[in-house]
FIMARZA-853388 format. One record per residue (C-alpha): residue number from 0; residue in one letter; x, y, z. Coordinates in Angstrom, 3 decimals. Each point is the difference from the previous one (the first is absolute). Example, Ala and Ser with C-alpha at 12.3 -4.5 7.8 and 13.67 -1.06 7.14 Angstrom:
<sepas>
{sepa 0,'A',{12.300,-4.500,7.800}}
{sepa 1,'S',{1.370,3.440,-0.660}}
</sepas>
This chain:
<sepas>
{sepa 0,'X',{5.853,0.934,8.719}}
{sepa 1,'X',{0.101,4.144,0.962}}
{sepa 2,'X',{3.038,1.612,-1.041}}
{sepa 3,'X',{1.181,1.549,3.713}}
{sepa 4,'X',{0.629,-3.570,1.324}}
{sepa 5,'X',{2.625,-0.297,-2.375}}
{sepa 6,'X',{3.543,1.692,1.204}}
{sepa 7,'X',{1.140,0.611,-3.188}}
{sepa 8,'X',{-3.278,1.319,-1.512}}
{sepa 9,'X',{0.742,2.493,-2.270}}
{sepa 10,'X',{-2.165,3.242,-1.617}}
{sepa 11,'X',{-3.312,-2.461,1.082}}
{sepa 12,'X',{1.161,-3.292,-1.522}}
{sepa 13,'X',{1.549,-2.647,2.163}}
{sepa 14,'X',{2.871,-2.535,-1.087}}
{sepa 15,'X',{-2.600,-2.908,1.330}}
{sepa 16,'X',{-2.733,2.049,-2.008}}
{sepa 17,'X',{1.980,-0.316,-2.839}}
{sepa 18,'X',{0.519,-3.559,-0.259}}
{sepa 19,'X',{-3.601,-0.546,0.801}}
{sepa 20,'X',{-0.957,2.225,-2.519}}
{sepa 21,'X',{2.547,-1.826,-2.449}}
{sepa 22,'X',{-1.232,-3.222,0.599}}
{sepa 23,'X',{-3.797,1.345,-0.877}}
{sepa 24,'X',{1.461,1.481,-3.117}}
{sepa 25,'X',{1.665,-2.813,-1.286}}
{sepa 26,'X',{-3.175,-2.334,0.649}}
{sepa 27,'X',{-2.087,3.005,-1.574}}
{sepa 28,'X',{2.274,0.095,-3.140}}
{sepa 29,'X',{-1.013,-3.759,-0.550}}
{sepa 30,'X',{-3.448,-0.079,0.257}}
{sepa 31,'X',{-2.474,2.645,-1.260}}
{sepa 32,'X',{-1.948,2.426,2.486}}
{sepa 33,'X',{-2.884,-1.618,0.871}}
{sepa 34,'X',{-2.907,2.401,-1.161}}
{sepa 35,'X',{-3.879,-0.268,-0.850}}
{sepa 36,'X',{0.605,0.907,-3.636}}
{sepa 37,'X',{3.089,-2.503,-0.215}}
{sepa 38,'X',{-2.457,-2.652,1.968}}
{sepa 39,'X',{-2.412,0.941,-2.759}}
{sepa 40,'X',{1.472,-0.016,-3.035}}
{sepa 41,'X',{1.741,-3.109,1.274}}
{sepa 42,'X',{-3.226,-1.927,0.396}}
{sepa 43,'X',{-0.758,1.156,-3.857}}
{sepa 44,'X',{0.743,-2.135,-2.949}}
{sepa 45,'X',{3.165,0.979,-1.290}}
{sepa 46,'X',{-1.943,0.715,-3.388}}
{sepa 47,'X',{-1.628,2.956,2.162}}
{sepa 48,'X',{0.238,3.673,-1.795}}
{sepa 49,'X',{-0.880,2.268,2.839}}
{sepa 50,'X',{-1.246,2.268,-2.998}}
{sepa 51,'X',{-2.179,-3.034,-1.163}}
{sepa 52,'X',{-2.928,-1.240,1.677}}
{sepa 53,'X',{-1.846,0.688,3.173}}
{sepa 54,'X',{2.214,0.139,3.207}}
{sepa 55,'X',{-1.817,-0.179,3.507}}
{sepa 56,'X',{2.586,-1.953,1.803}}
{sepa 57,'X',{2.544,2.601,1.319}}
{sepa 58,'X',{-2.137,2.069,2.378}}
{sepa 59,'X',{0.590,2.777,-2.774}}
{sepa 60,'X',{-2.792,3.039,-0.019}}
{sepa 61,'X',{-0.976,0.574,-3.874}}
{sepa 62,'X',{-0.323,3.426,1.010}}
{sepa 63,'X',{3.208,1.053,0.061}}
{sepa 64,'X',{1.413,3.145,1.624}}
{sepa 65,'X',{-2.337,2.705,0.573}}
{sepa 66,'X',{0.096,3.171,-2.397}}
{sepa 67,'X',{1.187,2.088,2.353}}
{sepa 68,'X',{3.574,-2.822,0.509}}
{sepa 69,'X',{0.032,-0.102,-3.649}}
{sepa 70,'X',{0.805,3.605,-0.109}}
{sepa 71,'X',{1.983,0.225,2.522}}
{sepa 72,'X',{2.192,-2.572,-1.845}}
{sepa 73,'X',{0.408,1.758,-2.854}}
{sepa 74,'X',{0.530,3.173,1.527}}
{sepa 75,'X',{2.809,-0.963,1.397}}
{sepa 76,'X',{1.870,-2.184,-2.706}}
{sepa 77,'X',{2.283,3.019,-1.138}}
{sepa 78,'X',{1.366,0.126,3.585}}
{sepa 79,'X',{0.566,-4.145,-0.720}}
{sepa 80,'X',{3.955,0.345,0.304}}
{sepa 81,'X',{0.106,1.259,2.926}}
{sepa 82,'X',{-0.252,-2.090,3.631}}
{sepa 83,'X',{-2.474,2.316,1.955}}
{sepa 84,'X',{0.133,-1.412,3.747}}
{sepa 85,'X',{-1.642,2.947,1.139}}
{sepa 86,'X',{-3.089,-0.787,-1.699}}
{sepa 87,'X',{0.345,-3.616,1.820}}
{sepa 88,'X',{0.041,1.897,2.928}}
{sepa 89,'X',{-3.082,1.801,-0.600}}
{sepa 90,'X',{-1.759,-3.486,-0.952}}
{sepa 91,'X',{0.241,-1.094,3.433}}
{sepa 92,'X',{-0.601,3.138,1.692}}
{sepa 93,'X',{-3.395,0.618,-1.602}}
{sepa 94,'X',{-0.909,-4.155,0.836}}
{sepa 95,'X',{1.184,0.385,3.393}}
{sepa 96,'X',{-2.472,3.390,0.489}}
{sepa 97,'X',{-3.158,-1.613,-1.227}}
{sepa 98,'X',{1.032,-3.225,2.534}}
{sepa 99,'X',{0.765,2.349,2.685}}
{sepa 100,'X',{3.850,-1.591,0.394}}
{sepa 101,'X',{3.029,1.632,0.237}}
{sepa 102,'X',{1.811,-0.559,-3.413}}
{sepa 103,'X',{2.844,-1.673,1.674}}
{sepa 104,'X',{-2.638,-2.936,-0.143}}
{sepa 105,'X',{-0.228,-0.503,-3.491}}
{sepa 106,'X',{2.791,-0.951,-2.626}}
{sepa 107,'X',{-1.013,-0.167,-3.716}}
{sepa 108,'X',{0.628,-2.647,-2.195}}
{sepa 109,'X',{-0.311,-1.455,-4.054}}
{sepa 110,'X',{-3.471,-1.568,1.577}}
{sepa 111,'X',{-0.678,-2.268,3.269}}
{sepa 112,'X',{1.746,-3.325,-1.115}}
{sepa 113,'X',{3.409,1.909,0.726}}
{sepa 114,'X',{-1.055,0.406,3.548}}
{sepa 115,'X',{-2.016,-3.168,0.148}}
{sepa 116,'X',{3.774,-1.760,-0.792}}
{sepa 117,'X',{2.040,1.974,2.176}}
{sepa 118,'X',{-1.998,-0.251,3.039}}
{sepa 119,'X',{0.130,-3.702,-0.505}}
{sepa 120,'X',{3.877,-0.250,-0.564}}
{sepa 121,'X',{0.495,2.370,3.077}}
{sepa 122,'X',{-2.631,-1.578,2.827}}
{sepa 123,'X',{-0.066,-3.944,-0.930}}
{sepa 124,'X',{3.282,-2.290,0.257}}
{sepa 125,'X',{0.760,-3.647,0.840}}
{sepa 126,'X',{-1.832,0.453,3.341}}
{sepa 127,'X',{-2.188,2.624,-0.856}}
{sepa 128,'X',{-2.902,-1.852,-2.173}}
{sepa 129,'X',{-2.268,1.945,-2.239}}
{sepa 130,'X',{-3.619,-0.329,0.763}}
{sepa 131,'X',{-2.635,0.602,-3.301}}
{sepa 132,'X',{-4.034,-1.389,-0.429}}
{sepa 133,'X',{-0.509,-2.426,-2.625}}
{sepa 134,'X',{-1.276,0.925,-2.669}}
{sepa 135,'X',{2.073,3.408,-0.253}}
{sepa 136,'X',{2.433,1.898,-2.038}}
{sepa 137,'X',{3.464,-1.841,-0.432}}
{sepa 138,'X',{2.235,2.262,0.065}}
{sepa 139,'X',{0.928,-0.066,3.648}}
{sepa 140,'X',{0.990,-3.550,-0.395}}
{sepa 141,'X',{2.108,0.774,-2.334}}
{sepa 142,'X',{2.181,2.081,1.910}}
{sepa 143,'X',{-0.319,-2.058,2.391}}
{sepa 144,'X',{1.488,-2.791,-2.009}}
{sepa 145,'X',{2.887,2.213,-0.855}}
{sepa 146,'X',{0.535,1.231,4.090}}
{sepa 147,'X',{0.140,-3.876,0.975}}
{sepa 148,'X',{-3.075,0.753,2.396}}
{sepa 149,'X',{-2.642,-3.435,0.562}}
{sepa 150,'X',{-3.243,0.912,-1.489}}
{sepa 151,'X',{-3.597,-0.629,1.733}}
{sepa 152,'X',{-2.644,0.278,-2.422}}
{sepa 153,'X',{-3.579,0.198,2.288}}
{sepa 154,'X',{-3.613,-0.719,-1.890}}
{sepa 155,'X',{-1.772,2.571,-0.058}}
{sepa 156,'X',{-3.043,-0.026,2.105}}
{sepa 157,'X',{-3.715,-0.993,-0.334}}
{sepa 158,'X',{1.021,-0.382,-4.005}}
{sepa 159,'X',{-3.444,-0.390,-1.536}}
{sepa 160,'X',{-1.100,3.214,1.778}}
{sepa 161,'X',{2.251,3.087,0.887}}
{sepa 162,'X',{3.535,-2.241,-0.608}}
{sepa 163,'X',{1.755,2.769,2.611}}
{sepa 164,'X',{3.238,-0.907,1.500}}
{sepa 165,'X',{-0.038,-1.577,2.521}}
{sepa 166,'X',{1.969,2.205,2.477}}
{sepa 167,'X',{-0.405,-2.581,3.087}}
{sepa 168,'X',{1.793,-3.013,-2.091}}
{sepa 169,'X',{2.551,2.447,-1.346}}
{sepa 170,'X',{0.956,0.946,3.220}}
{sepa 171,'X',{0.536,-3.737,1.216}}
{sepa 172,'X',{1.461,-1.725,-2.965}}
{sepa 173,'X',{3.729,1.448,1.543}}
{sepa 174,'X',{0.902,1.595,3.377}}
{sepa 175,'X',{2.500,2.208,-1.970}}
{sepa 176,'X',{-1.441,1.463,-3.180}}
{sepa 177,'X',{2.457,2.305,-1.897}}
{sepa 178,'X',{-2.941,1.432,-2.119}}
{sepa 179,'X',{-3.636,-0.343,0.147}}
{sepa 180,'X',{-0.847,0.913,-3.641}}
{sepa 181,'X',{-3.878,1.163,0.033}}
{sepa 182,'X',{-1.418,1.151,-3.694}}
{sepa 183,'X',{-3.218,1.996,0.841}}
{sepa 184,'X',{-2.200,-0.577,-2.297}}
{sepa 185,'X',{1.679,-2.608,-0.603}}
{sepa 186,'X',{1.293,-1.385,-3.393}}
{sepa 187,'X',{-0.905,-2.876,-1.664}}
{sepa 188,'X',{-3.439,0.407,1.988}}
{sepa 189,'X',{-1.163,3.770,-0.126}}
{sepa 190,'X',{-1.299,-0.621,3.908}}
{sepa 191,'X',{0.643,2.276,2.937}}
{sepa 192,'X',{1.819,-1.385,3.287}}
{sepa 193,'X',{-2.559,2.112,2.718}}
{sepa 194,'X',{1.341,2.833,1.749}}
{sepa 195,'X',{-0.458,-1.984,3.234}}
{sepa 196,'X',{2.514,-2.758,-0.957}}
{sepa 197,'X',{3.109,2.464,-1.205}}
{sepa 198,'X',{-0.117,1.492,3.205}}
{sepa 199,'X',{0.035,-3.481,1.889}}
{sepa 200,'X',{2.985,-1.311,-2.184}}
{sepa 201,'X',{2.267,3.523,0.094}}
{sepa 202,'X',{-1.039,-0.295,3.698}}
{sepa 203,'X',{0.975,-3.413,0.999}}
{sepa 204,'X',{2.727,-0.378,-2.471}}
{sepa 205,'X',{3.553,-0.385,1.751}}
{sepa 206,'X',{1.431,3.107,0.221}}
{sepa 207,'X',{2.661,-0.628,-2.472}}
{sepa 208,'X',{-1.957,-0.843,-2.365}}
{sepa 209,'X',{-1.156,2.346,-2.788}}
{sepa 210,'X',{-3.230,-0.227,-1.509}}
{sepa 211,'X',{0.147,0.463,-3.598}}
{sepa 212,'X',{-3.574,1.821,-1.270}}
{sepa 213,'X',{-0.682,0.001,-3.741}}
{sepa 214,'X',{-2.499,2.345,-0.956}}
{sepa 215,'X',{0.464,0.198,-3.504}}
{sepa 216,'X',{-3.669,-0.414,-1.041}}
{sepa 217,'X',{-1.421,2.347,3.210}}
{sepa 218,'X',{-1.344,2.353,-2.178}}
{sepa 219,'X',{-2.650,-2.213,-1.181}}
{sepa 220,'X',{-0.907,-0.532,3.342}}
{sepa 221,'X',{-2.350,1.123,3.191}}
{sepa 222,'X',{2.784,-1.629,1.777}}
{sepa 223,'X',{1.887,2.429,2.680}}
{sepa 224,'X',{3.846,0.939,-1.131}}
{sepa 225,'X',{2.564,-1.222,2.607}}
{sepa 226,'X',{2.023,2.731,-0.117}}
{sepa 227,'X',{-0.878,0.578,3.856}}
{sepa 228,'X',{1.786,-2.893,1.238}}
{sepa 229,'X',{3.078,1.869,-1.203}}
{sepa 230,'X',{-1.339,3.326,1.287}}
{sepa 231,'X',{-0.208,-1.651,3.319}}
{sepa 232,'X',{3.643,-1.431,-0.286}}
{sepa 233,'X',{-0.488,-3.747,-0.332}}
{sepa 234,'X',{1.902,-2.350,-2.112}}
{sepa 235,'X',{-1.955,0.415,-3.139}}
{sepa 236,'X',{1.074,0.585,-3.516}}
{sepa 237,'X',{-2.563,1.365,-2.267}}
{sepa 238,'X',{-0.048,-0.393,-4.101}}
{sepa 239,'X',{-1.603,2.425,-2.112}}
{sepa 240,'X',{0.063,-0.238,-3.708}}
{sepa 241,'X',{-1.400,2.019,-3.215}}
{sepa 242,'X',{-0.182,-2.870,-1.900}}
{sepa 243,'X',{-3.457,-1.247,0.587}}
{sepa 244,'X',{-2.205,2.970,0.301}}
{sepa 245,'X',{1.649,2.607,-1.132}}
{sepa 246,'X',{0.746,-2.000,-3.173}}
{sepa 247,'X',{4.303,0.111,0.161}}
{sepa 248,'X',{0.701,-3.490,-0.142}}
{sepa 249,'X',{2.466,0.439,-2.846}}
{sepa 250,'X',{1.217,3.559,1.097}}
{sepa 251,'X',{1.287,-1.170,3.736}}
{sepa 252,'X',{-1.026,1.790,3.193}}
{sepa 253,'X',{-0.378,-0.854,3.348}}
{sepa 254,'X',{0.808,0.687,3.435}}
{sepa 255,'X',{0.915,-2.181,3.487}}
{sepa 256,'X',{-1.074,2.191,2.752}}
{sepa 257,'X',{1.314,-1.503,3.405}}
{sepa 258,'X',{2.112,1.531,3.042}}
{sepa 259,'X',{3.468,1.455,-1.216}}
{sepa 260,'X',{1.839,-2.447,1.886}}
{sepa 261,'X',{-1.539,-2.551,-2.072}}
{sepa 262,'X',{0.167,1.535,-3.091}}
{sepa 263,'X',{3.530,0.318,0.739}}
{sepa 264,'X',{0.733,-3.216,0.038}}
{sepa 265,'X',{-1.638,-0.943,-3.557}}
{sepa 266,'X',{1.237,2.648,-1.807}}
{sepa 267,'X',{3.693,-1.645,-0.174}}
{sepa 268,'X',{-1.215,-2.365,-2.203}}
{sepa 269,'X',{-1.507,3.061,-2.740}}
{sepa 270,'X',{-1.714,2.805,-0.399}}
{sepa 271,'X',{2.288,2.324,0.340}}
{sepa 272,'X',{0.231,0.305,-4.063}}
{sepa 273,'X',{-1.810,3.102,-1.461}}
{sepa 274,'X',{-3.444,-1.020,-1.343}}
{sepa 275,'X',{-1.837,0.749,-3.264}}
{sepa 276,'X',{-1.147,3.700,0.062}}
{sepa 277,'X',{-2.343,-0.880,-2.231}}
{sepa 278,'X',{-1.638,-2.619,2.816}}
{sepa 279,'X',{0.440,2.716,2.804}}
{sepa 280,'X',{-1.514,2.453,-2.170}}
{sepa 281,'X',{-3.178,-2.193,-0.785}}
{sepa 282,'X',{0.108,-1.199,3.473}}
{sepa 283,'X',{-0.318,3.662,1.507}}
{sepa 284,'X',{-2.850,0.900,-2.409}}
{sepa 285,'X',{-1.865,-2.972,0.553}}
{sepa 286,'X',{0.566,0.567,3.778}}
{sepa 287,'X',{-1.394,3.863,-0.248}}
{sepa 288,'X',{-3.178,-1.286,-1.466}}
{sepa 289,'X',{-2.514,-0.258,2.324}}
{sepa 290,'X',{-2.436,-2.079,-2.556}}
{sepa 291,'X',{1.945,-2.266,-1.269}}
{sepa 292,'X',{-0.071,-2.858,2.844}}
{sepa 293,'X',{-3.919,0.446,0.398}}
{sepa 294,'X',{-1.344,-0.160,-4.030}}
{sepa 295,'X',{2.804,-2.864,-0.494}}
{sepa 296,'X',{-0.986,-1.697,2.705}}
{sepa 297,'X',{-3.715,0.025,-0.845}}
{sepa 298,'X',{0.655,-0.930,-4.025}}
{sepa 299,'X',{1.996,-2.875,1.442}}
{sepa 300,'X',{-3.090,-1.125,2.603}}
{sepa 301,'X',{-2.605,0.217,-2.415}}
{sepa 302,'X',{2.023,-2.005,-2.591}}
{sepa 303,'X',{0.769,-2.434,2.419}}
{sepa 304,'X',{-3.196,-0.332,1.426}}
{sepa 305,'X',{-1.567,-0.574,-3.050}}
{sepa 306,'X',{2.121,-2.874,-1.428}}
{sepa 307,'X',{-0.135,-2.007,3.398}}
{sepa 308,'X',{-3.126,-0.205,0.600}}
{sepa 309,'X',{-0.571,-1.009,-3.549}}
{sepa 310,'X',{2.538,-2.395,0.726}}
{sepa 311,'X',{-1.976,-0.984,2.733}}
{sepa 312,'X',{-3.141,-0.384,-1.794}}
{sepa 313,'X',{2.002,-2.454,-2.099}}
{sepa 314,'X',{0.450,-2.383,2.892}}
{sepa 315,'X',{3.290,1.324,0.608}}
{sepa 316,'X',{1.355,1.072,3.923}}
{sepa 317,'X',{2.468,3.021,-0.237}}
{sepa 318,'X',{1.968,1.304,2.969}}
{sepa 319,'X',{-1.698,3.325,2.032}}
{sepa 320,'X',{2.506,2.426,-2.042}}
{sepa 321,'X',{0.245,3.615,1.121}}
{sepa 322,'X',{3.152,0.086,-2.372}}
{sepa 323,'X',{0.566,0.115,-4.134}}
{sepa 324,'X',{0.180,-3.662,0.255}}
{sepa 325,'X',{-1.682,-2.738,1.217}}
{sepa 326,'X',{0.140,-4.114,0.078}}
{sepa 327,'X',{-2.660,-1.745,-2.333}}
{sepa 328,'X',{-0.466,-4.218,0.790}}
{sepa 329,'X',{-0.612,-1.525,-3.011}}
{sepa 330,'X',{-0.217,-3.384,1.433}}
{sepa 331,'X',{2.397,-1.758,-2.220}}
{sepa 332,'X',{3.710,0.496,-0.160}}
{sepa 333,'X',{0.940,3.484,-0.173}}
{sepa 334,'X',{3.063,-0.525,-2.311}}
{sepa 335,'X',{-2.125,-1.482,-2.580}}
{sepa 336,'X',{-2.784,2.966,0.009}}
{sepa 337,'X',{2.864,2.394,-0.238}}
{sepa 338,'X',{1.265,-2.257,-2.876}}
{sepa 339,'X',{-3.289,0.296,-1.878}}
{sepa 340,'X',{-0.371,3.780,0.270}}
{sepa 341,'X',{3.450,0.688,-1.126}}
{sepa 342,'X',{-0.805,-2.133,-3.249}}
{sepa 343,'X',{-2.514,2.785,-0.611}}
{sepa 344,'X',{2.290,2.649,1.145}}
{sepa 345,'X',{-1.371,0.788,3.579}}
{sepa 346,'X',{2.307,0.170,1.954}}
{sepa 347,'X',{-0.753,-0.850,3.664}}
{sepa 348,'X',{1.888,0.272,3.045}}
{sepa 349,'X',{2.029,-2.987,1.272}}
{sepa 350,'X',{-1.055,-3.103,2.682}}
{sepa 351,'X',{1.237,-0.824,3.885}}
{sepa 352,'X',{0.415,-3.393,0.860}}
{sepa 353,'X',{-1.622,0.857,3.400}}
{sepa 354,'X',{-3.064,0.731,-2.584}}
{sepa 355,'X',{0.196,-2.081,-2.618}}
{sepa 356,'X',{-3.281,0.166,-1.458}}
{sepa 357,'X',{-0.386,3.694,0.154}}
{sepa 358,'X',{1.884,2.748,-2.847}}
{sepa 359,'X',{0.681,3.891,0.874}}
{sepa 360,'X',{-2.164,2.604,-2.396}}
{sepa 361,'X',{1.235,3.627,0.273}}
{sepa 362,'X',{-2.703,2.380,-0.632}}
{sepa 363,'X',{0.348,1.425,-3.211}}
{sepa 364,'X',{-1.991,2.570,-1.771}}
{sepa 365,'X',{-3.629,-1.084,-0.981}}
{sepa 366,'X',{0.465,-1.245,-3.754}}
{sepa 367,'X',{3.182,-1.618,1.044}}
{sepa 368,'X',{-2.639,-1.647,2.963}}
{sepa 369,'X',{-2.624,-0.257,-2.940}}
{sepa 370,'X',{2.757,-1.962,-1.719}}
{sepa 371,'X',{1.064,-2.294,2.745}}
{sepa 372,'X',{-3.841,-1.024,0.475}}
{sepa 373,'X',{-0.206,-1.374,-2.778}}
{sepa 374,'X',{3.215,-1.713,-0.353}}
{sepa 375,'X',{-0.668,-1.332,3.087}}
{sepa 376,'X',{-3.570,-1.485,-0.827}}
{sepa 377,'X',{1.228,-1.617,-3.012}}
{sepa 378,'X',{3.249,-1.606,1.846}}
{sepa 379,'X',{-2.111,-1.329,2.721}}
{sepa 380,'X',{-2.845,-1.585,-2.112}}
{sepa 381,'X',{2.733,-2.232,-1.645}}
{sepa 382,'X',{2.960,-2.394,1.090}}
{sepa 383,'X',{3.129,1.280,1.475}}
{sepa 384,'X',{1.681,-3.408,1.038}}
{sepa 385,'X',{3.685,-0.055,-0.644}}
{sepa 386,'X',{0.346,3.595,-1.035}}
{sepa 387,'X',{3.264,1.530,1.666}}
{sepa 388,'X',{1.756,3.680,0.266}}
{sepa 389,'X',{3.014,0.178,-1.961}}
{sepa 390,'X',{2.883,-1.169,1.970}}
{sepa 391,'X',{2.121,2.713,2.251}}
{sepa 392,'X',{3.006,1.680,-0.874}}
{sepa 393,'X',{2.850,-2.279,1.652}}
{sepa 394,'X',{1.288,2.453,2.646}}
{sepa 395,'X',{-3.728,0.385,1.033}}
{sepa 396,'X',{-0.589,-3.937,0.491}}
{sepa 397,'X',{3.002,-0.223,1.468}}
{sepa 398,'X',{-1.542,1.560,2.988}}
{sepa 399,'X',{-2.869,-1.336,2.285}}
{sepa 400,'X',{-0.983,2.998,1.839}}
{sepa 401,'X',{-0.868,1.662,-3.737}}
{sepa 402,'X',{-3.717,-1.962,0.374}}
{sepa 403,'X',{-0.244,1.035,-3.734}}
{sepa 404,'X',{-2.617,-2.246,-2.796}}
</sepas>
């Protein structure tokens, strides 16, 4: 609810909004904020030390922050005792200028997971369902569960080919969607939903629905970004993150991009706290490095192409990814293969119930992928029957929409 709708609204935060946020905060206090690293960690055996073995399971970028980003963080550390709000504003202004936006259309967050959750909390509810592709990133479903919203999971179209979002089926799933979530490129498949399909869903969605387009992986692809929908005044919120191509997963920085009136409805849930000055500095340096995107995109694409080609030569199908991850059909229960590889300290991604014989592989370094090919060959040459991953932590296992393995 927008604060202006409440006659006792004070400082942009109404009484009704307060109680709704308080209810959400209460739920969030008892449930972990669902993020890619939390999901990946929960899917690992409990003995899996992140510094032991090879981890191609969390869609991280093993290259880490750029040299310029690392220097920027080191340079700003002596100012760590200060709140440098003006630098957050400067970061938003730099990004907005690059994208041809008014800075009021951009809000920095500590990653893109927070605004993803806040958007679902703000725009879904008992009578305003969430619509998602399946398989897809699970975080929106977690937030919808907290909001008490129905969840409609729509299978991806052409699962053995393009594996794209079936936008017509998503629109047909419910007449009153609160949020239609599209991750493009998609997590976990790495596949693209064509621009024409995005235009269709934006044009045909009910007028009060929000199209939430998650572009966490956009920089790895050749896809046209969706920020122009925001410029056109559509009910679209676009998410960006520095966690993937920019290699800042552990540093946490991202943006929510949308009309100011839409962003005003998600900020009461969070996003008004000071951001880490190191993350802001690293993000600024990354945005100003004109060579960073094309250079890293090429490195990841070459490694991805090489490994998908090798897997196909061994008789295994993969999704046609334009991201830093892809789905691999292992032709047997994926949980078994995941568990067998974990025994060799090779940690791959989790399994989605919609595709139980497929596993997600994150593109690592050339050396990491060579080690993966060796371990995979050894595992697939023997039996994996009966192997199962370690049990989930109780707080995650109790909630059906986590879709972990």
